[in-house]
DSSP file (Angstrom, degrees, kcal/mol; ACC not computed):
  #  RESIDUE AA STRUCTURE BP1 BP2  ACC     N-H-->O    O-->H-N    N-H-->O    O-->H-N    TCO  KAPPA ALPHA  PHI   PSI    X-CA   Y-CA   Z-CA
    1    1 A X     >        0   0    0      0, 0.0     4,-1.8     0, 0.0    43,-0.1   0.000 360.0 360.0 360.0 -31.8    0.0    0.1    0.0
    2    2 A X  H  >  +     0   0    0      1,-0.2     4,-2.6     2,-0.2     5,-0.2   0.893 360.0  56.0 -62.7 -38.2    2.9    2.4    0.6
    3    3 A X  H  > S+     0   0    0      1,-0.2     4,-2.5     2,-0.2    -1,-0.2   0.894 105.6  51.9 -63.7 -37.1    3.9    1.9   -3.0
    4    4 A X  H  > S+     0   0    0      2,-0.2     4,-2.7     1,-0.2    -1,-0.2   0.884 108.2  52.0 -64.9 -38.7    0.3    3.2   -4.0
    5    5 A X  H  X S+     0   0    0     -4,-1.8     4,-2.4     2,-0.2    -2,-0.2   0.948 110.0  48.7 -59.4 -48.1    0.9    6.2   -1.7
    6    6 A X  H  X S+     0   0    0     -4,-2.6     4,-1.9     1,-0.2    -2,-0.2   0.907 114.1  44.1 -64.7 -44.5    4.1    7.0   -3.5
    7    7 A X  H  X S+     0   0    0     -4,-2.5     4,-2.2     1,-0.2    -1,-0.2   0.897 113.1  52.1 -65.3 -40.2    2.6    6.6   -7.0
    8    8 A X  H  X S+     0   0    0     -4,-2.7     4,-2.5     2,-0.2    -2,-0.2   0.863 108.1  51.5 -61.9 -38.2   -0.4    8.7   -5.9
    9    9 A X  H  X S+     0   0    0     -4,-2.4     4,-2.6     2,-0.2    -1,-0.2   0.905 111.0  49.1 -68.5 -38.7    1.9   11.5   -4.6
   10   10 A X  H  X S+     0   0    0     -4,-1.9     4,-2.7     2,-0.2    -2,-0.2   0.914 110.9  49.9 -64.9 -42.7    3.7   11.5   -8.0
   11   11 A X  H  X S+     0   0    0     -4,-2.2     4,-2.2     2,-0.2    -2,-0.2   0.919 112.1  46.0 -63.9 -46.6    0.4   11.7   -9.8
   12   12 A X  H  X S+     0   0    0     -4,-2.5     4,-2.4     1,-0.2     5,-0.2   0.934 113.7  50.1 -63.8 -44.0   -0.8   14.6   -7.6
   13   13 A X  H  X S+     0   0    0     -4,-2.6     4,-2.5     1,-0.2     5,-0.2   0.926 109.1  52.6 -62.4 -43.0    2.6   16.4   -8.1
   14   14 A X  H  X S+     0   0    0     -4,-2.7     4,-1.7     1,-0.2    -1,-0.2   0.933 112.2  44.2 -55.0 -48.6    2.4   15.8  -12.0
   15   15 A X  H  < S+     0   0    0     -4,-2.2     4,-0.4     1,-0.2    -1,-0.2   0.848 112.7  51.1 -71.9 -31.6   -1.0   17.4  -12.2
   16   16 A X  H >< S+     0   0    0     -4,-2.4     3,-0.9    -5,-0.2    -1,-0.2   0.915 112.9  47.3 -66.1 -40.1   -0.1   20.3   -9.9
   17   17 A X  H 3< S+     0   0    0     -4,-2.5    -2,-0.2     1,-0.2    -1,-0.2   0.793 110.1  52.0 -73.7 -26.9    3.0   21.0  -12.0
   18   18 A X  T 3< S+     0   0    0     -4,-1.7     2,-0.3    -5,-0.2    -1,-0.2   0.501  83.0 113.3 -87.2  -0.5    1.1   20.8  -15.3
   19   19 A X    <   +     0   0    0     -3,-0.9     2,-0.4    -4,-0.4     3,-0.1  -0.551  37.0 175.1 -73.4 127.8   -1.5   23.3  -14.2
   20   20 A X        -     0   0    0     -2,-0.3     3,-0.2     3,-0.0     2,-0.2  -0.920  67.2 -34.4-128.8 106.2   -1.5   26.6  -16.2
   21   21 A X  S    S-     0   0    0     -2,-0.4     2,-0.3     1,-0.2    -1,-0.0  -0.491 107.8 -44.2  77.3-153.9   -4.4   28.7  -15.0
   22   22 A X        +     0   0    0     -2,-0.2     2,-0.4    -3,-0.1    -1,-0.2  -0.489  66.2 177.2-112.4  57.5   -7.6   27.0  -14.0
   23   23 A X     >  -     0   0    0     -2,-0.3     4,-2.9    -3,-0.2     5,-0.2  -0.509  24.4-145.6 -64.4 118.4   -7.9   24.5  -16.9
   24   24 A X  H  > S+     0   0    0     -2,-0.4     4,-2.4     1,-0.2    -1,-0.2   0.864  95.8  51.9 -57.2 -36.8  -11.1   22.5  -16.0
   25   25 A X  H  > S+     0   0    0      2,-0.2     4,-2.0     1,-0.2    -1,-0.2   0.959 114.2  41.0 -67.4 -47.5   -9.8   19.3  -17.4
   26   26 A X  H  > S+     0   0    0      2,-0.2     4,-2.6     1,-0.2    -2,-0.2   0.900 113.9  54.1 -60.9 -42.1   -6.5   19.4  -15.5
   27   27 A X  H  X S+     0   0    0     -4,-2.9     4,-2.6     1,-0.2    -1,-0.2   0.911 107.9  50.9 -62.7 -43.0   -8.3   20.6  -12.4
   28   28 A X  H  X S+     0   0    0     -4,-2.4     4,-2.1    -5,-0.2    -1,-0.2   0.908 110.9  48.4 -57.0 -45.3  -10.6   17.6  -12.7
   29   29 A X  H  X S+     0   0    0     -4,-2.0     4,-2.9     2,-0.2    -2,-0.2   0.918 111.0  50.5 -59.4 -45.7   -7.6   15.3  -13.0
   30   30 A X  H  X S+     0   0    0     -4,-2.6     4,-2.1     1,-0.2    -2,-0.2   0.899 110.7  48.5 -59.4 -44.4   -6.0   16.9  -10.0
   31   31 A X  H  X S+     0   0    0     -4,-2.6     4,-2.0     2,-0.2    -1,-0.2   0.865 112.2  48.8 -66.9 -36.9   -9.2   16.5   -7.9
   32   32 A X  H  X S+     0   0    0     -4,-2.1     4,-2.7     2,-0.2     5,-0.3   0.913 111.6  50.3 -67.7 -46.7   -9.5   12.8   -8.9
   33   33 A X  H  X S+     0   0    0     -4,-2.9     4,-2.4     1,-0.2    -2,-0.2   0.882 111.4  48.0 -57.7 -41.0   -5.8   12.3   -8.0
   34   34 A X  H  X S+     0   0    0     -4,-2.1     4,-2.2     2,-0.2    -1,-0.2   0.911 110.9  50.8 -71.0 -41.4   -6.2   13.9   -4.7
   35   35 A X  H  X S+     0   0    0     -4,-2.0     4,-1.4     2,-0.2    -2,-0.2   0.917 113.7  44.5 -62.5 -43.4   -9.4   11.8   -3.9
   36   36 A X  H  X S+     0   0    0     -4,-2.7     4,-2.1     2,-0.2    -1,-0.2   0.887 110.8  54.5 -67.8 -38.3   -7.6    8.6   -4.8
   37   37 A X  H  X S+     0   0    0     -4,-2.4     4,-2.8    -5,-0.3     5,-0.2   0.876 105.1  55.2 -61.8 -36.6   -4.5    9.7   -2.8
   38   38 A X  H  X S+     0   0    0     -4,-2.2     4,-2.1     1,-0.2    -1,-0.2   0.891 107.2  48.8 -62.3 -39.6   -6.8   10.2    0.2
   39   39 A X  H  X S+     0   0    0     -4,-1.4     4,-2.0     2,-0.2    -1,-0.2   0.914 113.2  47.0 -67.3 -43.3   -8.0    6.7    0.0
   40   40 A X  H  X S+     0   0    0     -4,-2.1     4,-0.8     2,-0.2    -2,-0.2   0.906 112.1  50.0 -66.3 -39.5   -4.4    5.3   -0.3
   41   41 A X  H ><>S+     0   0    0     -4,-2.8     5,-2.7     1,-0.2     3,-0.9   0.914 109.2  52.3 -62.5 -44.3   -3.3    7.5    2.7
   42   42 A X  H ><5S+     0   0    0     -4,-2.1     3,-1.5     1,-0.3    -1,-0.2   0.868 102.3  60.9 -57.9 -38.4   -6.2    6.2    4.7
   43   43 A X  H 3<5S+     0   0    0     -4,-2.0    -1,-0.3     1,-0.3    -2,-0.2   0.762 107.7  42.8 -62.3 -24.9   -5.2    2.7    3.9
   44   44 A X  T <<5S-     0   0    0     -3,-0.9    -1,-0.3    -4,-0.8    -2,-0.2   0.148 119.8-108.0-106.4  17.9   -1.8    3.2    5.6
   45   45 A X  T < 5S+     0   0    0     -3,-1.5     2,-1.0     1,-0.2    -3,-0.2   0.763  75.5 136.8  67.6  28.6   -3.4    5.0    8.5
   46   46 A X     >< +     0   0    0     -5,-2.7     4,-2.2     1,-0.2    -1,-0.2  -0.567  23.9 163.7-100.0  70.0   -2.1    8.5    7.6
   47   47 A X  H  >  +     0   0    0     -2,-1.0     4,-2.8     1,-0.2    -1,-0.2   0.817  62.9  52.7 -65.7 -42.6   -5.4   10.0    8.4
   48   48 A X  H  > S+     0   0    0      1,-0.2     4,-2.0     2,-0.2    -1,-0.2   0.920 113.5  44.4 -62.4 -42.8   -4.5   13.7    8.7
   49   49 A X  H  > S+     0   0    0      2,-0.2     4,-2.2     1,-0.2    -2,-0.2   0.872 112.9  52.9 -72.1 -33.0   -2.9   13.7    5.3
   50   50 A X  H  X S+     0   0    0     -4,-2.2     4,-2.6     2,-0.2    -2,-0.2   0.935 110.1  47.9 -64.6 -44.8   -5.8   11.7    3.9
   51   51 A X  H  X S+     0   0    0     -4,-2.8     4,-2.5     1,-0.2    -2,-0.2   0.918 110.3  51.3 -62.3 -42.2   -8.3   14.2    5.3
   52   52 A X  H  X S+     0   0    0     -4,-2.0     4,-2.0     1,-0.2    -1,-0.2   0.874 112.1  45.9 -65.8 -38.4   -6.3   17.1    3.9
   53   53 A X  H  X S+     0   0    0     -4,-2.2     4,-1.9     2,-0.2    -1,-0.2   0.874 114.2  49.2 -67.4 -38.2   -6.2   15.5    0.3
   54   54 A X  H  X S+     0   0    0     -4,-2.6     4,-2.1    -5,-0.2    29,-0.2   0.900 109.3  51.4 -68.1 -37.7   -9.9   14.7    0.5
   55   55 A X  H  X S+     0   0    0     -4,-2.5     4,-2.2     2,-0.2    -2,-0.2   0.904 110.7  48.0 -66.3 -42.5  -10.7   18.2    1.6
   56   56 A X  H  X S+     0   0    0     -4,-2.0     4,-2.8     1,-0.2     5,-0.2   0.891 108.3  56.6 -66.2 -35.7   -8.7   19.8   -1.4
   57   57 A X  H  X S+     0   0    0     -4,-1.9     4,-2.1     1,-0.2    -2,-0.2   0.907 108.5  46.6 -60.0 -39.4  -10.4   17.4   -3.7
   58   58 A X  H  X S+     0   0    0     -4,-2.1     4,-2.1    21,-0.2    -1,-0.2   0.919 111.1  51.0 -66.2 -44.2  -13.8   18.6   -2.6
   59   59 A X  H  X S+     0   0    0     -4,-2.2     4,-1.6     1,-0.2    -2,-0.2   0.914 112.5  45.4 -57.3 -45.1  -12.7   22.2   -2.9
   60   60 A X  H  X S+     0   0    0     -4,-2.8     4,-1.9     1,-0.2    -1,-0.2   0.877 111.5  54.1 -67.2 -37.9  -11.4   21.8   -6.4
   61   61 A X  H  X S+     0   0    0     -4,-2.1     4,-2.1     1,-0.2    15,-0.2   0.848 106.3  52.1 -64.0 -36.4  -14.6   19.8   -7.3
   62   62 A X  H  X S+     0   0    0     -4,-2.1     4,-1.9     2,-0.2    -1,-0.2   0.874 107.1  51.8 -66.1 -38.6  -16.7   22.7   -6.1
   63   63 A X  H  X S+     0   0    0     -4,-1.6     4,-1.3     1,-0.2    -2,-0.2   0.900 111.1  48.2 -63.1 -40.1  -14.8   25.1   -8.2
   64   64 A X  H  X S+     0   0    0     -4,-1.9     4,-2.5     1,-0.2     8,-0.2   0.880 110.2  51.5 -69.5 -35.3  -15.4   22.9  -11.2
   65   65 A X  H  < S+     0   0    0     -4,-2.1     4,-0.5     2,-0.2    -1,-0.2   0.858 103.2  59.8 -66.7 -38.4  -19.2   22.5  -10.4
   66   66 A X  H  < S+     0   0    0     -4,-1.9    -1,-0.2     1,-0.2     3,-0.2   0.849 113.7  36.6 -58.8 -36.4  -19.4   26.3  -10.2
   67   67 A X  H  < S+     0   0    0     -4,-1.3    -2,-0.2     1,-0.2    -1,-0.2   0.852 139.7   9.1 -84.6 -38.0  -18.3   26.6  -13.8
   68   68 A X    >X  +     0   0    0     -4,-2.5     4,-2.2    -5,-0.1     3,-1.1  -0.571  64.4 173.7-146.0  74.8  -20.0   23.5  -15.3
   69   69 A X  H 3> S+     0   0    0     -4,-0.5     4,-1.5     1,-0.3    -1,-0.1   0.883  79.7  54.4 -52.8 -45.4  -22.5   21.8  -12.9
   70   70 A X  H 34 S+     0   0    0      1,-0.2    -1,-0.3     2,-0.2     4,-0.2   0.754 113.9  42.4 -68.4 -20.8  -23.8   19.3  -15.3
   71   71 A X  H <4 S+     0   0    0     -3,-1.1     3,-0.3    -7,-0.2     4,-0.2   0.862 121.4  34.9 -90.1 -37.1  -20.3   17.9  -16.1
   72   72 A X  H  X S+     0   0    0     -4,-2.2     4,-2.3    -8,-0.2     3,-0.3   0.431  81.7  96.9-107.2   5.7  -18.7   17.8  -12.7
   73   73 A X  H  X S+     0   0    0     -4,-1.5     4,-2.7     1,-0.2     5,-0.3   0.911  86.4  55.5 -61.8 -38.2  -21.5   16.9  -10.2
   74   74 A X  H  > S+     0   0    0     -3,-0.3     4,-2.0     2,-0.2    -1,-0.2   0.900 107.9  47.6 -62.9 -32.3  -20.3   13.2  -10.4
   75   75 A X  H  > S+     0   0    0     -3,-0.3     4,-2.6    -4,-0.2     5,-0.2   0.966 112.3  50.1 -61.2 -53.5  -16.8   14.2   -9.4
   76   76 A X  H  X S+     0   0    0     -4,-2.3     4,-2.8     1,-0.2    -2,-0.2   0.882 109.7  50.0 -53.2 -45.6  -18.1   16.3   -6.5
   77   77 A X  H  X S+     0   0    0     -4,-2.7     4,-2.4     1,-0.2    -1,-0.2   0.927 112.8  47.7 -65.2 -42.9  -20.3   13.5   -5.2
   78   78 A X  H  X S+     0   0    0     -4,-2.0     4,-2.1    -5,-0.3    -2,-0.2   0.922 112.7  47.3 -63.3 -43.2  -17.4   11.1   -5.3
   79   79 A X  H  X S+     0   0    0     -4,-2.6     4,-2.8     2,-0.2    -2,-0.2   0.893 111.5  51.0 -68.2 -40.3  -15.1   13.4   -3.6
   80   80 A X  H  X S+     0   0    0     -4,-2.8     4,-2.9    -5,-0.2    -2,-0.2   0.936 108.4  52.3 -57.6 -47.0  -17.7   14.2   -0.9
   81   81 A X  H  X S+     0   0    0     -4,-2.4     4,-1.5     1,-0.2    -2,-0.2   0.912 113.0  44.6 -58.6 -46.5  -18.3   10.5   -0.2
   82   82 A X  H  X S+     0   0    0     -4,-2.1     4,-2.0     2,-0.2    -1,-0.2   0.913 111.9  52.4 -61.6 -44.7  -14.5   10.1    0.2
   83   83 A X  H  X S+     0   0    0     -4,-2.8     4,-2.4     1,-0.2    -2,-0.2   0.908 106.5  53.8 -54.7 -46.4  -14.3   13.2    2.3
   84   84 A X  H  X S+     0   0    0     -4,-2.9     4,-2.0     1,-0.2    -1,-0.2   0.838 107.1  51.4 -60.5 -37.5  -17.0   11.9    4.6
   85   85 A X  H  X S+     0   0    0     -4,-1.5     4,-1.9     2,-0.2    -1,-0.2   0.894 110.1  47.4 -64.6 -43.8  -15.2    8.7    5.1
   86   86 A X  H  X S+     0   0    0     -4,-2.0     4,-1.0     2,-0.2    -2,-0.2   0.871 111.7  51.6 -66.5 -40.0  -12.0   10.5    6.1
   87   87 A X  H  <>S+     0   0    0     -4,-2.4     5,-2.5     1,-0.2     3,-0.4   0.904 109.6  50.8 -64.7 -41.3  -14.0   12.8    8.5
   88   88 A X  H ><5S+     0   0    0     -4,-2.0     3,-2.3     1,-0.2    -2,-0.2   0.894 103.6  57.2 -65.9 -38.0  -15.6    9.7   10.1
   89   89 A X  H 3<5S+     0   0    0     -4,-1.9    -1,-0.2     1,-0.3    -2,-0.2   0.805 107.3  49.5 -61.0 -25.4  -12.2    8.1   10.6
   90   90 A X  T 3<5S-     0   0    0     -4,-1.0    -1,-0.3    -3,-0.4    -2,-0.2   0.227 120.4-111.4 -94.4  13.3  -11.3   11.2   12.6
   91   91 A X  T < 5S+     0   0    0     -3,-2.3     2,-0.8     1,-0.2    -3,-0.2   0.778  76.6 135.0  54.7  30.5  -14.5   10.9   14.7
   92   92 A X     >< +     0   0    0     -5,-2.5     4,-2.2     1,-0.2    -1,-0.2  -0.585  22.5 160.9-101.4  68.6  -15.9   14.0   13.2
   93   93 A X  H  >  +     0   0    0     -2,-0.8     4,-2.9     1,-0.2    -1,-0.2   0.822  65.5  53.8 -61.1 -42.7  -19.3   12.4   12.7
   94   94 A X  H  > S+     0   0    0      1,-0.2     4,-1.9     2,-0.2    -1,-0.2   0.924 114.5  41.7 -62.1 -47.8  -21.4   15.5   12.3
   95   95 A X  H  > S+     0   0    0      2,-0.2     4,-2.0     1,-0.2    -1,-0.2   0.868 114.7  52.9 -67.3 -36.0  -19.2   16.8    9.5
   96   96 A X  H  X S+     0   0    0     -4,-2.2     4,-2.9     1,-0.2     5,-0.3   0.930 108.5  50.2 -62.7 -46.6  -19.0   13.2    8.0
   97   97 A X  H  X S+     0   0    0     -4,-2.9     4,-2.1    35,-0.3    -1,-0.2   0.884 110.6  49.0 -64.0 -39.8  -22.7   13.0    8.0
   98   98 A X  H  X S+     0   0    0     -4,-1.9     4,-1.9     2,-0.2    -1,-0.2   0.851 112.0  48.2 -69.1 -33.8  -23.1   16.3    6.2
   99   99 A X  H  X S+     0   0    0     -4,-2.0     4,-2.4     2,-0.2    -2,-0.2   0.952 115.3  44.0 -63.9 -54.3  -20.6   15.4    3.6
  100  100 A X  H  X S+     0   0    0     -4,-2.9     4,-2.8     1,-0.2    -2,-0.2   0.849 110.6  55.0 -61.4 -36.1  -22.1   12.0    2.9
  101  101 A X  H  X S+     0   0    0     -4,-2.1     4,-2.2    -5,-0.3    -1,-0.2   0.936 108.7  47.5 -65.8 -43.4  -25.6   13.4    2.9
  102  102 A X  H  X S+     0   0    0     -4,-1.9     4,-2.2     1,-0.2    -2,-0.2   0.899 111.8  52.1 -62.4 -38.0  -24.6   16.0    0.2
  103  103 A X  H  X S+     0   0    0     -4,-2.4     4,-2.8     1,-0.2    -2,-0.2   0.910 109.6  48.3 -66.2 -38.9  -23.0   13.1   -1.8
  104  104 A X  H  X S+     0   0    0     -4,-2.8     4,-2.8     2,-0.2     5,-0.2   0.909 109.0  53.1 -65.1 -39.5  -26.2   11.0   -1.6
  105  105 A X  H  X S+     0   0    0     -4,-2.2     4,-2.0     2,-0.2    -2,-0.2   0.928 112.1  45.8 -66.4 -40.4  -28.4   13.9   -2.7
  106  106 A X  H  X S+     0   0    0     -4,-2.2     4,-2.8     2,-0.2    -2,-0.2   0.959 114.7  47.2 -58.2 -52.7  -26.0   14.4   -5.8
  107  107 A X  H  X S+     0   0    0     -4,-2.8     4,-3.0     1,-0.2    -2,-0.2   0.863 108.0  55.3 -62.4 -36.1  -26.0   10.7   -6.5
  108  108 A X  H  X S+     0   0    0     -4,-2.8     4,-1.7     2,-0.2    -1,-0.2   0.949 112.2  44.6 -60.3 -47.8  -29.9   10.5   -6.1
  109  109 A X  H  X S+     0   0    0     -4,-2.0     4,-1.0     2,-0.2    -2,-0.2   0.929 114.4  48.2 -60.5 -45.1  -30.1   13.3   -8.8
  110  110 A X  H >X S+     0   0    0     -4,-2.8     4,-2.7     1,-0.2     3,-0.5   0.906 111.9  49.5 -63.1 -42.6  -27.6   11.7  -11.1
  111  111 A X  H 3< S+     0   0    0     -4,-3.0     4,-0.3     1,-0.2    -1,-0.2   0.767 102.8  60.8 -71.2 -22.6  -29.4    8.3  -10.7
  112  112 A X  H 3< S+     0   0    0     -4,-1.7    -1,-0.2    -5,-0.2     3,-0.2   0.814 112.8  38.8 -70.2 -28.9  -32.7    9.9  -11.5
  113  113 A X  H << S+     0   0    0     -4,-1.0    -2,-0.2    -3,-0.5     2,-0.2   0.861 139.6   8.4 -88.2 -39.7  -31.2   10.9  -14.9
  114  114 A X    >X  +     0   0    0     -4,-2.7     4,-1.8    -5,-0.1     3,-0.7  -0.667  66.4 174.8-144.2  82.6  -29.1    7.7  -15.6
  115  115 A X  H 3> S+     0   0    0     -4,-0.3     4,-2.0     1,-0.3     5,-0.2   0.884  77.3  58.8 -59.4 -43.0  -29.9    5.0  -13.1
  116  116 A X  H 34 S+     0   0    0      1,-0.2     4,-0.3     2,-0.2    -1,-0.3   0.836 111.1  41.1 -65.2 -29.6  -27.7    2.3  -14.8
  117  117 A X  H <4 S+     0   0    0     -3,-0.7     4,-0.3    -7,-0.1    -1,-0.2   0.879 125.6  31.0 -79.6 -37.9  -24.6    4.4  -14.5
  118  118 A X  H  X S+     0   0    0     -4,-1.8     4,-2.4    -8,-0.2    -7,-0.2   0.372  89.8  94.1-109.1   1.3  -25.0    5.8  -11.0
  119  119 A X  H  X S+     0   0    0     -4,-2.0     4,-2.8     1,-0.2     5,-0.2   0.954  88.1  47.3 -61.4 -50.3  -26.9    3.1   -9.2
  120  120 A X  H  > S+     0   0    0     -4,-0.3     4,-1.6     1,-0.2    -1,-0.2   0.865 113.4  48.2 -61.5 -37.6  -23.8    1.4   -7.7
  121  121 A X  H  > S+     0   0    0     -4,-0.3     4,-2.3     2,-0.2    -1,-0.2   0.855 110.6  52.2 -70.1 -36.7  -22.4    4.7   -6.6
  122  122 A X  H  X S+     0   0    0     -4,-2.4     4,-2.5     2,-0.2    -2,-0.2   0.917 108.7  50.0 -64.1 -41.2  -25.7    5.6   -5.0
  123  123 A X  H  X S+     0   0    0     -4,-2.8     4,-2.0     1,-0.2    -2,-0.2   0.894 112.1  48.0 -64.5 -37.0  -25.8    2.3   -3.1
  124  124 A X  H  X S+     0   0    0     -4,-1.6     4,-2.4    -5,-0.2    -1,-0.2   0.890 113.4  46.5 -70.3 -39.1  -22.3    2.8   -1.8
  125  125 A X  H  X S+     0   0    0     -4,-2.3     4,-2.1     2,-0.2    -2,-0.2   0.881 111.3  50.8 -73.9 -35.1  -23.0    6.4   -0.7
  126  126 A X  H  X S+     0   0    0     -4,-2.5     4,-2.5     2,-0.2    -2,-0.2   0.954 111.0  51.0 -60.5 -50.8  -26.3    5.5    1.0
  127  127 A X  H  X S+     0   0    0     -4,-2.0     4,-1.7     1,-0.2    -2,-0.2   0.915 110.9  48.1 -51.1 -50.5  -24.4    2.7    2.8
  128  128 A X  H  X S+     0   0    0     -4,-2.4     4,-1.3     2,-0.2    -1,-0.2   0.860 108.9  52.4 -63.0 -35.0  -21.8    5.2    3.9
  129  129 A X  H  X S+     0   0    0     -4,-2.1     4,-1.1     1,-0.2    -1,-0.2   0.887 107.4  52.9 -67.1 -37.6  -24.3    7.6    5.0
  130  130 A X  H  < S+     0   0    0     -4,-2.5     3,-0.3     1,-0.2    -1,-0.2   0.873 106.6  54.0 -63.0 -35.0  -25.9    5.0    7.1
  131  131 A X  H  < S+     0   0    0     -4,-1.7    -1,-0.2     1,-0.2    -2,-0.2   0.786 114.9  38.0 -74.6 -27.8  -22.6    4.2    8.7
  132  132 A X  H  < S+     0   0    0     -4,-1.3     2,-0.4   -36,-0.1   -35,-0.3   0.504  89.1 106.3-103.4   1.3  -21.9    7.8    9.8
  133  133 A X     <  -     0   0    0     -4,-1.1     6,-0.1    -3,-0.3   -39,-0.1  -0.652  56.6-156.5 -81.4 134.6  -25.5    8.8   10.8
  134  134 A X        +     0   0    0     -2,-0.4     2,-0.5   -41,-0.1    -1,-0.1   0.777  69.2  90.3 -81.4 -30.2  -25.8    8.9   14.6
  135  135 A X     >  -     0   0    0      1,-0.2     4,-2.8     2,-0.1     5,-0.2  -0.576  69.0-151.2 -70.5 118.8  -29.6    8.4   14.7
  136  136 A X  H  > S+     0   0    0     -2,-0.5     4,-2.4     1,-0.2     5,-0.2   0.898  92.3  49.0 -62.6 -41.9  -30.1    4.7   14.9
  137  137 A X  H  > S+     0   0    0      2,-0.2     4,-2.2     1,-0.2    -1,-0.2   0.931 114.1  45.9 -66.0 -41.5  -33.4    4.5   13.2
  138  138 A X  H  > S+     0   0    0      2,-0.2     4,-2.7     1,-0.2    -2,-0.2   0.889 111.6  53.3 -69.3 -37.1  -32.2    6.7   10.3
  139  139 A X  H  X S+     0   0    0     -4,-2.8     4,-2.7     1,-0.2     5,-0.2   0.932 109.6  47.9 -58.3 -44.5  -29.0    4.6   10.1
  140  140 A X  H  X S+     0   0    0     -4,-2.4     4,-2.3     1,-0.2    -2,-0.2   0.890 111.5  50.3 -63.3 -40.8  -31.1    1.4    9.8
  141  141 A X  H  X S+     0   0    0     -4,-2.2     4,-2.3     2,-0.2    -1,-0.2   0.916 112.0  46.4 -65.1 -44.3  -33.3    2.9    7.2
  142  142 A X  H  X S+     0   0    0     -4,-2.7     4,-2.5     2,-0.2    -2,-0.2   0.910 113.0  49.9 -61.1 -43.7  -30.3    4.0    5.1
  143  143 A X  H  X S+     0   0    0     -4,-2.7     4,-2.1     2,-0.2    -2,-0.2   0.884 110.5  49.5 -64.6 -39.3  -28.6    0.7    5.5
  144  144 A X  H  X S+     0   0    0     -4,-2.3     4,-2.7    -5,-0.2    -1,-0.2   0.910 110.6  51.2 -66.6 -41.5  -31.8   -1.1    4.5
  145  145 A X  H  X S+     0   0    0     -4,-2.3     4,-2.4     1,-0.2    -2,-0.2   0.892 107.7  53.2 -63.0 -38.0  -32.0    1.2    1.4
  146  146 A X  H  X S+     0   0    0     -4,-2.5     4,-2.4     2,-0.2    -2,-0.2   0.918 108.5  48.8 -61.2 -44.7  -28.5    0.4    0.5
  147  147 A X  H  X S+     0   0    0     -4,-2.1     4,-2.4     1,-0.2    -2,-0.2   0.946 111.3  50.1 -57.4 -49.1  -29.2   -3.3    0.6
  148  148 A X  H  X S+     0   0    0     -4,-2.7     4,-2.3     1,-0.2    -2,-0.2   0.907 110.4  49.1 -59.5 -42.6  -32.3   -2.8   -1.6
  149  149 A X  H  X S+     0   0    0     -4,-2.4     4,-2.1     1,-0.2    -1,-0.2   0.912 111.7  50.1 -59.3 -43.7  -30.2   -0.7   -4.1
  150  150 A X  H  X S+     0   0    0     -4,-2.4     4,-2.1     2,-0.2    -2,-0.2   0.849 108.3  52.5 -68.4 -36.1  -27.5   -3.5   -4.1
  151  151 A X  H  X S+     0   0    0     -4,-2.4     4,-2.9     2,-0.2    -1,-0.2   0.912 106.9  53.3 -63.6 -41.2  -30.3   -6.1   -4.7
  152  152 A X  H  X S+     0   0    0     -4,-2.3     4,-2.0     2,-0.2    -2,-0.2   0.905 106.8  51.7 -55.3 -44.1  -31.5   -4.0   -7.7
  153  153 A X  H  X S+     0   0    0     -4,-2.1     4,-0.8     2,-0.2    -1,-0.2   0.924 110.9  48.3 -59.1 -43.0  -27.9   -4.1   -9.1
  154  154 A X  H >< S+     0   0    0     -4,-2.1     3,-1.4     1,-0.2    -2,-0.2   0.955 110.3  51.5 -62.7 -50.0  -27.9   -7.9   -8.7
  155  155 A X  H >< S+     0   0    0     -4,-2.9     3,-1.2     1,-0.3    -1,-0.2   0.817 105.1  56.0 -55.8 -36.6  -31.2   -8.3  -10.4
  156  156 A X  H 3< S+     0   0    0     -4,-2.0    -1,-0.3     1,-0.2    -2,-0.2   0.666 104.5  54.2 -75.0 -14.9  -30.1   -6.1  -13.3
  157  157 A X  T << S+     0   0    0     -3,-1.4    -1,-0.2    -4,-0.8    -2,-0.2   0.083  79.1 127.3-102.8  21.1  -27.1   -8.4  -14.0
  158  158 A X  S <  S-     0   0    0     -3,-1.2     8,-0.7     1,-0.1     2,-0.1  -0.414  72.4 -92.5 -76.1 159.6  -29.2  -11.7  -14.2
  159  159 A X  B     -A  165   0A   0      6,-0.2     6,-0.2     4,-0.1    -1,-0.1  -0.425  43.1-133.2 -67.4 143.6  -28.7  -13.8  -17.3
  160  160 A X    >   -     0   0    0      4,-2.4     3,-2.2    -2,-0.1    -1,-0.1  -0.158  40.8 -75.4 -85.1-168.9  -31.2  -13.0  -20.0
  161  161 A X  T 3  S+     0   0    0      1,-0.3    -2,-0.1     2,-0.1    -1,-0.1   0.711 131.6  53.4 -68.2 -20.4  -33.2  -15.5  -21.9
  162  162 A X  T 3  S-     0   0    0      2,-0.1    -1,-0.3     0, 0.0     3,-0.1   0.443 116.7-112.0 -90.5   1.6  -30.2  -16.6  -24.1
  163  163 A X  S <  S+     0   0    0     -3,-2.2     2,-0.2     1,-0.3    -2,-0.1   0.477  75.5 125.7  85.7  -0.8  -28.2  -17.2  -21.0
  164  164 A X        -     0   0    0     -6,-0.0    -4,-2.4     1,-0.0     2,-0.4  -0.542  60.9-111.8 -88.3 163.2  -25.6  -14.4  -21.4
  165  165 A X  B     -A  159   0A   0     -6,-0.2     2,-0.6    -2,-0.2    -6,-0.2  -0.791  18.5-151.4 -92.1 131.1  -24.9  -11.8  -18.8
  166  166 A X        -     0   0    0     -8,-0.7     2,-0.5    -2,-0.4     0, 0.0  -0.900  15.2-171.0 -97.3 127.6  -25.9   -8.2  -19.3
  167  167 A X        -     0   0    0     -2,-0.6   -10,-0.1     1,-0.1    -2,-0.0  -0.972  17.0-173.5-121.9 130.7  -23.6   -5.8  -17.4
  168  168 A X              0   0    0     -2,-0.5    -1,-0.1     1,-0.2   -11,-0.0   0.261 360.0 360.0-100.6  11.0  -24.4   -2.2  -17.1
  169  169 A X              0   0    0    -49,-0.0    -1,-0.2     0, 0.0   -52,-0.0   0.483 360.0 360.0 -72.1 360.0  -21.1   -1.3  -15.5
């Protein structure tokens, strides 16, 4: 996992160095690299660094959404979900719940437009929201919903009448 952290750091450095102005495409790559780096850092228990990387990814994603919301909402949702996880690891549950709640709202809107593309991400985000929600009844409801969404995913991947698998991933 340390090797992944090193590669992630190189990737982040590369995108930082290649930035000239606020090029949306490069900014999106940098936000994604930071989000991925946050996950790797969390994997080796470097929680403060992971939180900082995830927070920066959210900040950059918000800049992109301000310029082109229809294009960058998926990135923001993903960064918020990651950020919520990092906040939760640091026992900042109220902030984690707010971040994951915002991610779920974005994924719900995205899934309403293209369910096949965003259903798995919605299921994951709803499950994460259930994990950080302090209200036990709300947590149970969210966890139950996540299970139902995952069942829907499984049902969508059943073999069709000719016996082949349809995969919408």
